C-alpha positions as CSV (number, residue, x, y, z in Angstrom):
1,X,0.0,0.0,0.0
2,X,2.3,2.7,-1.2
3,X,-0.5,5.2,-1.8
4,X,-0.6,8.0,0.8
5,X,-4.2,8.9,1.9
6,X,-4.3,12.7,2.3
7,X,-6.6,13.6,5.2
8,X,-8.2,17.1,5.0
9,X,-8.7,18.8,8.3
10,X,-9.4,22.2,9.9
11,X,-6.6,23.6,12.0
12,X,-8.3,23.8,15.4
13,X,-7.0,21.6,18.1
14,X,-10.2,19.5,18.1
15,X,-10.2,19.1,14.4
16,X,-6.6,18.0,14.4
17,X,-7.3,15.5,17.2
18,X,-10.1,14.0,15.1
19,X,-7.9,13.8,12.0
20,X,-5.0,12.3,13.9
21,X,-7.4,9.7,15.3
22,X,-8.4,8.7,11.7
23,X,-4.7,8.8,10.7
24,X,-3.9,6.3,13.5
25,X,-6.7,4.0,12.5
26,X,-5.6,4.0,8.9
27,X,-2.0,3.2,10.0
28,X,-3.3,0.3,12.2
29,X,-4.8,-1.3,9.1
30,X,-1.6,-0.8,7.1
31,X,-2.4,2.4,5.2
32,X,-0.2,5.4,4.9
33,X,-1.7,8.7,5.6
34,X,-0.9,12.4,6.1
35,X,-2.7,15.5,7.2
36,X,-3.5,18.5,4.9
37,X,-4.7,21.6,6.7
38,X,-7.6,23.5,5.2
39,X,-9.2,26.8,6.6
40,X,-12.9,27.1,6.7
41,X,-15.2,30.1,6.8
42,X,-16.5,29.0,10.2
43,X,-12.9,29.4,11.5
44,X,-12.3,32.8,10.1
45,X,-15.6,34.6,10.9
46,X,-15.8,34.6,14.7
47,X,-18.3,37.4,15.1
48,X,-21.4,36.4,13.1
49,X,-23.7,34.0,15.1
50,X,-23.7,30.5,13.5
51,X,-27.4,30.6,12.7
52,X,-26.8,33.7,10.6
53,X,-24.1,32.0,8.7
54,X,-26.3,29.1,7.8
55,X,-25.0,26.7,10.4
56,X,-24.7,23.4,8.7
57,X,-22.0,23.3,6.0
58,X,-20.1,26.3,7.3
59,X,-17.3,24.1,8.6
60,X,-17.3,21.6,5.8
61,X,-17.6,23.6,2.6
62,X,-13.8,24.3,2.2
63,X,-13.0,20.6,2.8
64,X,-15.7,19.6,0.3
65,X,-14.1,21.8,-2.3
66,X,-10.6,20.5,-1.6
67,X,-12.0,16.9,-1.8
68,X,-13.7,17.4,-5.1
69,X,-10.7,19.2,-6.6
70,X,-8.5,16.2,-5.7
71,X,-6.3,18.2,-3.2
72,X,-7.2,15.7,-0.5
73,X,-8.6,12.1,-0.4
74,X,-10.7,12.1,2.7
75,X,-12.1,14.7,5.1
76,X,-12.8,14.3,8.8
77,X,-15.7,16.1,10.4
78,X,-17.6,16.5,13.6
79,X,-20.7,14.8,12.2
80,X,-23.1,17.4,13.7
81,X,-21.5,20.0,11.4
82,X,-22.1,18.0,8.2
83,X,-25.2,18.9,6.1
84,X,-27.8,16.2,5.9
85,X,-27.4,16.3,2.1
86,X,-23.8,15.7,1.2
87,X,-22.3,17.6,-1.8
88,X,-22.7,15.8,-5.1
89,X,-19.8,13.4,-5.6
90,X,-19.0,13.1,-1.9
91,X,-20.1,10.1,0.2
92,X,-19.8,8.9,3.7
93,X,-16.8,6.6,4.0
94,X,-16.9,5.8,7.8
95,X,-18.6,6.7,11.0
96,X,-16.5,6.3,14.2
97,X,-17.9,5.0,17.5
98,X,-19.7,7.8,19.2
99,X,-18.2,9.6,22.2
100,X,-20.4,11.5,24.8
101,X,-23.4,13.2,23.2
102,X,-24.0,15.4,26.3
103,X,-23.8,19.2,26.5
104,X,-21.9,20.7,29.4
105,X,-22.3,23.9,31.3
106,X,-18.8,25.3,32.0
107,X,-19.1,27.9,34.9
108,X,-16.8,30.9,34.9
109,X,-16.1,30.6,38.7
110,X,-18.3,28.2,40.5
111,X,-21.6,26.4,40.2
112,X,-23.5,28.2,42.9
113,X,-25.5,30.3,40.5
114,X,-26.8,27.2,38.7
115,X,-28.8,26.1,41.7
116,X,-29.6,29.5,43.1
117,X,-32.7,30.2,41.0
118,X,-31.5,33.7,40.2
119,X,-31.3,34.9,36.6
120,X,-27.9,34.5,35.0
121,X,-26.0,35.1,31.8
122,X,-25.0,32.1,29.7
123,X,-23.0,32.1,26.4
124,X,-23.5,30.0,23.3
125,X,-23.7,30.4,19.6
126,X,-26.0,27.4,19.2
127,X,-29.6,28.3,18.6
128,X,-30.6,24.8,19.8
129,X,-28.8,25.3,23.2
130,X,-30.2,28.8,23.5
131,X,-33.8,27.6,23.0
132,X,-33.6,24.7,25.4
133,X,-31.9,26.8,28.0
134,X,-34.5,29.5,27.8
135,X,-37.3,26.9,27.9
136,X,-35.9,25.9,31.3
137,X,-34.6,29.2,32.5
138,X,-36.7,31.9,30.7
139,X,-35.3,34.8,32.8
140,X,-31.7,34.2,31.8
141,X,-29.8,36.2,29.3
142,X,-28.0,34.5,26.4
143,X,-24.8,35.9,24.9
144,X,-23.1,34.9,21.6
145,X,-19.9,32.9,21.9
146,X,-17.9,31.9,18.8
147,X,-14.5,30.4,18.1
148,X,-12.8,27.1,18.6
149,X,-12.9,25.3,21.9
150,X,-9.8,26.9,23.2
151,X,-10.9,30.4,22.2
152,X,-14.4,29.9,23.8
153,X,-12.9,28.7,27.1
154,X,-10.6,31.8,27.2
155,X,-13.6,34.1,26.5
156,X,-15.5,32.6,29.3
157,X,-12.7,33.2,31.8
158,X,-12.3,36.8,30.6
159,X,-16.1,37.6,30.6
160,X,-18.6,38.5,33.2
161,X,-20.9,35.7,32.2
162,X,-21.9,33.0,34.6
163,X,-20.9,30.3,32.2
164,X,-21.1,28.8,28.7
165,X,-22.3,25.6,27.1
166,X,-20.0,23.2,25.3
167,X,-20.2,19.7,23.8
168,X,-18.7,17.2,26.2
169,X,-17.0,15.2,23.5
170,X,-15.1,18.2,22.2
171,X,-13.7,19.1,25.6
172,X,-13.0,15.5,26.6
173,X,-11.2,14.6,23.4
174,X,-8.5,17.2,23.9
175,X,-8.3,17.0,27.7
176,X,-9.9,20.4,28.4
177,X,-13.1,19.4,30.4
178,X,-13.1,21.5,33.5
179,X,-13.5,19.7,36.8
180,X,-16.5,21.8,37.7
181,X,-18.4,21.3,34.5
182,X,-22.0,20.3,34.9
183,X,-23.6,17.7,32.6
184,X,-26.8,18.9,31.2
185,X,-28.6,15.6,31.0
186,X,-31.9,17.3,30.4
187,X,-30.7,19.0,27.2
188,X,-31.1,16.9,24.1
189,X,-28.1,17.1,21.8
190,X,-27.7,18.2,18.2
191,X,-28.3,15.3,15.8
192,X,-25.1,13.3,15.5
193,X,-23.4,15.2,18.4
194,X,-20.4,13.2,19.6
195,X,-19.9,11.3,16.4
196,X,-17.1,11.7,13.8
197,X,-17.7,11.2,10.0
198,X,-15.2,10.5,7.4
199,X,-16.1,11.4,3.8
200,X,-14.5,10.8,0.4
201,X,-15.2,11.1,-3.3
202,X,-17.9,8.7,-4.4
203,X,-15.6,7.1,-7.0
204,X,-12.6,6.6,-4.7
205,X,-12.8,2.8,-4.0
206,X,-9.4,2.8,-2.3
207,X,-10.5,5.3,0.4
208,X,-13.9,3.7,0.8
209,X,-12.3,0.3,1.5
210,X,-9.6,1.8,3.8
211,X,-12.1,3.7,5.9
212,X,-14.6,0.9,5.9
213,X,-12.3,-1.0,8.3
214,X,-13.3,1.2,11.2
215,X,-16.9,1.9,10.4
216,X,-19.2,1.5,13.4
217,X,-22.7,0.3,12.4
218,X,-24.5,1.1,15.6
219,X,-23.3,4.8,15.6
220,X,-24.1,5.0,11.9
221,X,-27.7,3.8,12.4
222,X,-28.4,6.1,15.3
223,X,-26.9,9.2,13.6
224,X,-28.8,8.3,10.4
225,X,-32.1,8.4,12.3
226,X,-31.2,11.6,14.0
227,X,-30.2,13.3,10.8
228,X,-33.3,12.0,9.0
229,X,-35.3,13.7,11.7
230,X,-33.4,16.9,11.2
231,X,-33.7,16.8,7.4
232,X,-37.4,16.2,7.5
233,X,-37.9,19.2,9.8
234,X,-35.5,21.7,8.2
235,X,-38.0,23.5,6.0
236,X,-35.3,25.8,4.6
237,X,-34.8,27.7,7.9
238,X,-32.5,27.5,10.8
239,X,-34.4,26.0,13.7
240,X,-33.7,24.6,17.2
241,X,-33.9,20.9,16.5
242,X,-32.5,18.2,18.8
243,X,-32.4,14.4,18.4
244,X,-30.9,11.4,20.1
245,X,-31.2,7.7,19.2
246,X,-29.8,5.1,21.5
247,X,-29.6,1.3,21.3
248,X,-30.5,-0.7,24.4
249,X,-30.3,-4.4,23.8
250,X,-32.7,-5.1,20.9
251,X,-34.5,-1.8,21.2
252,X,-33.8,1.6,19.7
253,X,-35.0,4.5,21.7
254,X,-35.4,7.9,19.9
255,X,-36.0,11.3,21.5
256,X,-36.5,14.5,19.5
257,X,-37.7,18.0,20.0
258,X,-38.4,21.2,18.2
259,X,-38.5,24.6,19.9
260,X,-39.1,28.3,19.1
261,X,-35.9,30.3,19.4
262,X,-37.1,32.0,22.6
263,X,-37.8,28.6,24.1
264,X,-41.5,29.4,24.8
265,X,-42.9,26.8,22.4
266,X,-41.8,23.2,22.4
267,X,-42.9,19.9,20.8
268,X,-41.1,16.7,21.7
269,X,-41.4,13.0,21.0
270,X,-40.1,9.7,22.3
271,X,-40.4,6.4,20.4
272,X,-39.0,2.9,21.1
273,X,-38.9,0.3,18.4
274,X,-37.0,-3.0,17.8
275,X,-33.6,-2.2,16.1
276,X,-34.7,-4.4,13.2
277,X,-37.6,-2.0,12.5
278,X,-35.7,1.3,13.0
279,X,-35.4,2.1,9.3
280,X,-37.2,5.4,8.5
281,X,-37.8,6.1,12.2
282,X,-36.3,9.6,12.0
283,X,-38.6,10.8,9.2
284,X,-41.6,9.2,10.9
285,X,-40.8,10.9,14.2
286,X,-40.5,14.3,12.5
287,X,-43.8,13.8,10.7
288,X,-45.5,13.0,14.1
289,X,-44.0,16.0,15.8
290,X,-45.3,18.2,13.0
291,X,-48.8,16.8,13.4
292,X,-48.6,17.5,17.2
293,X,-47.9,21.2,16.7
294,X,-44.5,21.4,15.3
295,X,-45.7,22.8,12.0
296,X,-46.9,25.9,13.8
297,X,-43.3,26.4,15.1
298,X,-41.8,26.0,11.7
299,X,-44.4,28.3,10.2
300,X,-43.5,31.0,12.7
301,X,-39.8,30.8,11.5
302,X,-40.9,31.1,7.8
303,X,-43.0,34.2,8.6
304,X,-40.2,35.8,10.6
305,X,-42.2,35.8,13.9
């Protein structure tokens, strides 16, 4: 195997950790690989809230272009950042076993404010986290927080906020999870949060075979259902959508919700089915949540209310 697989990656510490993990996996199966650093728009624009940039695709577009031009052979992404519809000519090559799907609250100083019942100020650029937080704590103020993990942690320490919300997997993968971080087990994650996706060109059989060696079927199934839920609900607008599918024995348990941006309106659903019958569950759950009142929430986004 003399061919060197060129791995496209963003330059953040987390992105490099993910790419290095894939590189190590390829090496373990006898493949040669090297990293190629690519800048993305999401890394260079740190002021505009993510939902104004279009959210999905903002961190993957530059890598998609490099992949289609033949500058790289595979790209490694946090799966929650990948559009539900991949660019033409690009396919999923592998999904790695999922890490933690949880969101964490990282306090600036201590956790006393969290249990005090007094209004606080929380930072996040995620419209999903904002909506779920305001649904639970409607008196709190939400501030925008952008940048890579290291930048966001620094901004929290330099701010007068009470804390900020992070994905547990991102902090844990690079050893930066603070000891006083609080797991928000009541907050549903973004679809595919905690999972890593590897993509390649559709006609690259060498890369497809190489990456297929470390493809995790359970994670792939759960994230497919979550992303089907997201895709069915998207409606051309940026909405607070959360989804989690988990396998327990022979059962697959799915939970999903849809909120208004201010958190005042919320529709949620929980479904449990045998794993063997899970195909199409994400789309089915989305249709059910629309019938239950979710369509009203989506319509309010489209009308600008």
